[in-house]
C-alpha angles and dihedrals in degrees: 000000000000090000091054089052094054095042101047101030109116114243113256118237093216126082108242135143115268128206117247111240098177095111092059102044096088096048093046092049090057092052097045100046096081092048092051093048093047094048092046090055091049090050092051090052093052096041095086089058092067124094116285091230110122115248115246115254114255139177096213121110094233095052094252121127129222094241095095097037093088099056116125132178119248116192092193112058136162122254097255089043091054091046093053091043089054091052091051092050091052091049092050092050090051091053091048090059095048097071090051090052091047089049093048092047092044091048090056091060099034102028094132096051095047093048091051092049093049091046093050090048093052092050092051091048092048094049091060092073139039123263093261095048097260128092144139132237129226092274092054097257120149117238119195122200121194125171093341094309118113119217118199116182124216119258114268092199109028119206109250094199094060113091119229116218123201108232115244127233095270092056093048092047091049092051092049092051091047091052094048092050093050090051093052094048091049095231123152113259143158111257118235092224137028094244115128116230127201124231136192113034095028097046094083102113133068091253129052119240130217108231119203095340094183094048093049096045105113092189089075094061112130093218103092094185095065110099120240117255118220103186146329141182119285091241092052096042111127092231095050093081091054090048091053091049091050090050092051091049091049091048090055090046090053090054090053089047089054090052093046089048092056089051091047091049091053090048093048092051090050090051092049091050092050090050092051091051091050091052094049098045096070091051091053090044092052091051091051090046090054092048093050092045090053090051094048091046091051092050092049093050093052092046096245109145094174107083119202108272088218087060097056127132094240114043135124094259093058117116112254112256093020129097098216135052119254099234132062125250120288097224142015129211122247115265119209132192093249089058092050092045093050092046091050092048091050089048090050092050092051091048091050089052090052091046091051090052090048091050092050089050090049092052090047091051090046091053090048090050090053092049090048090051091049090048091049090052093046091047090050089052092045088049091056090046091046090051089051093047092046092051093046094048092047089051091045091048091053090046095051092045092051089045092053092047089050095049091045086059094045103040095073089053091049091049090051092054091047090053092050094049093046090049090052092053093044092053090056092049094047090049093057094044089048092050091051093048091052091048092055092043091051092051094045091052093050094050093044088054092048090050092054093040091234126113117237111246122174123220112255113261125182129204127219092279093052097255120144108250093191093060090048091051091048089053090049091050094053091046091053088049092055093045091048094053090046092053091049092051090050092049090048093055092046091054094048090050091049092048092052093047097046095032089230115168094187110136117240124211128202108259099039089098116095095210092218096145113135130206122256091245092055093046093051092045091052091048094052093048095048092050091054091051091050093048089053091049092054089053096053095089099031092102092050127096116256090249090066103028103079143031096243098061092045092052092048089060093052094044087056090055093044093052097037102043109015095165096058089040090061094041090054091053092228090163087069098041099042097069088054089056095049094042096088092057092047090051091054091057092046093055095104096028109127112165091182094074129069117259095028114151114252112244092230089064094055123107096247090057092053092048097053097032096090098036110133094023116122126181090352091299136101138193112241089213093054111120090212089072085083093054094109094039089055091049089049090051094049100035113023101038096051090045093050090046090060096046091049091049100050109012108032115099109206089201090059110091094195095052092044092051091049092049095047093047093050094048091047090050092050092047095048101038103034115057092199091067099077138131091262094060120093097224090052093050089051088052096056093041089056091051092053094045092049091050093051090051092052093051091053099042110026104036121085127156110179123210108216126176121262093249090060094046093051090060099092094185094065095054095221093134091052091052092050092050090048093052092046094053090044088055091047088051091056089050089055093048090051092053089053087074090062108129092030101056117048118259097244091052090045093049090051093050101040108026101032099029101042113008100045095031102047114002101047092045090053092049093051091048090055095055096146094060098075098159093044090050093051088058090048092049091050089053090052095049090047093062096047114104113259096215091065089070099044119119137047097294118134099200129064127243118288092241090057095048093103092048092050092051090050089054090052091051092046090054090050091050090051090049092053091047091054093054113097092006131118121281091252091055091046091053091050092047093048090053090051092048091053091053091051092049089049090053088052089055092048094055091044097251090140097150091059094046092052095046094053112092119198118219116251 
C-alpha cells in the first residue's frame, strides 16, 4: 500500500522535505502484488455488467474528461433551468439504483463466487496487521489497523541503500482498476491519494469524478505544522459533513423547484388557452363580417336604405368583442320591378360614365403614344445628324489643330524672309537718300568756300594702313560730282524726249527731279537677292500635305462648315479666326510687293485675293448681314496695312513725287474701299503716324535752302544761283507732296507740317532774300498758291488763314514793289509790271486775303 501512496499521490506545490521510501518499496511490492492481481480479476468479471455506452475519449491519466470539471452550483436559477435540473437529478438517481440491481441480480446467479471472493479479500486485508490493530513489518515499520483500514506511516529515516523503482504503466493501470472496483463494491480501502471525493448526488455516472482537485488537495495547505492524513473512514471524512449539507440544500431546492414547476405549468396552460382564443376570434369575426356584408349588399341592391334596427352593429344582442350581431335580419323590404329597373338604369348610366372616361383616357394614351413614336423618329433622325455632326466636328477639330501646328512651324520662316526682303529694300532706299544728302553737302561746301574766298582743304587723316583718308574723300567727292552731272544730263534728255512725244508745254524747274536713279550694279545685286528670297518662300510649304499647303483647300474646309452647320460656324466666330489662318499665305505672296515703284503688281490681282474673293457666296448670291463679307477687308487690315506701314517708314522718300503719289493713291483706295481701314483701327493709326514721322524727318534732314549774298549769286560761273534755285524748287516740291495727303491727314496736322514747317520756315525766307527778282518771285508765289488745298478757302470769309498771314503780307509787299518799279519806266515795263500786279492780287483773292486786295490801288 505504501507503493500506491507514492505513485498516485498528487505532487505538492510547496517545497518541503520528503521522506525517502526507497528501502520499503521492494517489501511492499511483494505484499501488494496478490491484492492487485485479485482485484484486477474481480474488476474484469464485473466489467461486462456496466452499460454498453462507449466511454468518452479523454486525455486525463485517470480516464476522466474535462467536461464536468467546470460545473458550479447556482442557488438562484430560472424556472426552466430548475425544471431541467430536476429531470437530470431524477435521471441520475435512476442510474444510481441500476448498479445495485445489477449486483443483486448478479448475486443471485453468482452468489457463491462473489462470497468466496469477498471472503478471500477480507482475509488478505486482515493478515496485513496484528490482532489488536498494530503490527510491524519485516523492516521494522509499524502498521496500524483501525476499523478495517490500514495505516502505514512514512519512514522517518529512509534507508539510503534501498533502491526506489518508478512503477510502470501496467502497475499504475492495475492500481487504478483495483481502486475503481473497490469503490463500486463499497468496500473499505485505503485511498491512493489524499484527495477528498464527494458521494451521493455526484455519484450518478459509471465513473467517479474528481471535483476540485486543487481545492481538496490537503498537501497544499500553508500550515506546515498540520500532520498529513493518509486515510479515514467515509463517515468520519472531513468533507462528508459538507457533502451532507450540500445534499440537504439541494433537496430543499428540489422541493422549491417542484412548486415553481407547478406554477409554471399553470401559467403555461393559461397562456396556451389565451393563444387559442386569439387565433379563433378573427375567424369568428370574419364570418360575422361576411354575414353583415351580404345583408348590406342585399339591402343596397333592392333599394332599401332603412336597415333592420335589430341587425345593427351596436345592439344589446351583439357578441362582446365583435362588431356585428350573430343572427341574420328578421325581415326584408319588398322589392318591385320598378325598383330593379331604376337601379339597373342608374347602374348603366354610371357604367357609361366610366366607359366614357376610359375611352377619353384611351384616346389620350393613343395620342401620347403617337407623339412618343414621332419623338422616337425625330430623335433617331437627330441621333444620325448628331453622329454626323460629331464626326465632322471631330475631323474639323483635328484638321484645325494640325493646321495651327503647321503654321506655328512655318510662320517664323515667313517672318525671316520678310525681314530679309525688307532689309534689302531699305538698303536701296537708304543708299539713294545718302547719295542725295552728300551731293547737297558737297555743293554747299564748295559755295561756302567760294563765298569766303578760301579753298576747302581737309586736314590730313591716315587710316591704320597709313593711307591718307582726306585724299580718298576728295576723290570720292569728285566722283560723286561727275556722277551727279551725268544723271542730270540723262534726266534732261528724257524730259525733252517726253515733252516732244506728249506735246507737253509744262515748265520744268531744277529741283523737281528726285534723283532716284540707281546704278546697274545695285540693280543686279538687288534682283539676285530678291530671287533667292522668293525661291526660299516657294519651298516653305513643299513638305506639307495638299490640305494644308494653299489657301484654296483651307477655305474649302471652312466653307463646308459654313454651309453645313451655319449655327456653330457663327458661334465659333470663324469669321474672326479664318483671316488669321490665311494670313501667312498672304504674307508670302506680298514678300516682293512694293507699291512705291512703277510696275508693281496690284494686290487685287494676286492669287490670294482671287481665292478669298468669293468666299461666302453661294449660288451667285450673298447675305448682306454675313460677317464673311468683311473677309478681304480683314485681310487687308492685317496684311496690307502693316506691310505698307513698313514701306512708308523705311523705303518711302517724301521728296519723290512718284512714290508719294503711289502711296497716297494706295492709302486712299484702302480707306475708301475697305471699311476695316479706318481711323479707329490700330493698324491705321500706326500707318498715319508713320507718314507724319517720315515727313518730319525729311524736313529736318533733306531740305536746305542757302542764303548767299548777291555778289556770289551774280557770278554765273560758280553756279551758286542755280544751286539756290534747285534747293528752292526741291523744297517747294516737298510742300506739294505734303499737301497730297490732304484728306487723309487732318488739316491742323497738315498745316503744321506744310505751312509752318516748309512754307514759312524755308520758302518765304528765300523769297524775301531774293527781293530784287520780282517777276521770278511772282512765279514762285503762283506755284505755292497752286499747291495749297482749295477747301481751306471755301466759305464767305474775307481774311486768309492765320498760318498764311505771313505769306499774304509778302504778296502785298510784292505788289507794292512792282507798283514802284513800274513808275517812271517805259510803257513796256509798265505793262509787264501791271500784269504781274494783277497776278499778285489774284493770288490774294485765292487765299481769301480780300481786304488786302481791295485796299490795293493800282496806278493808272
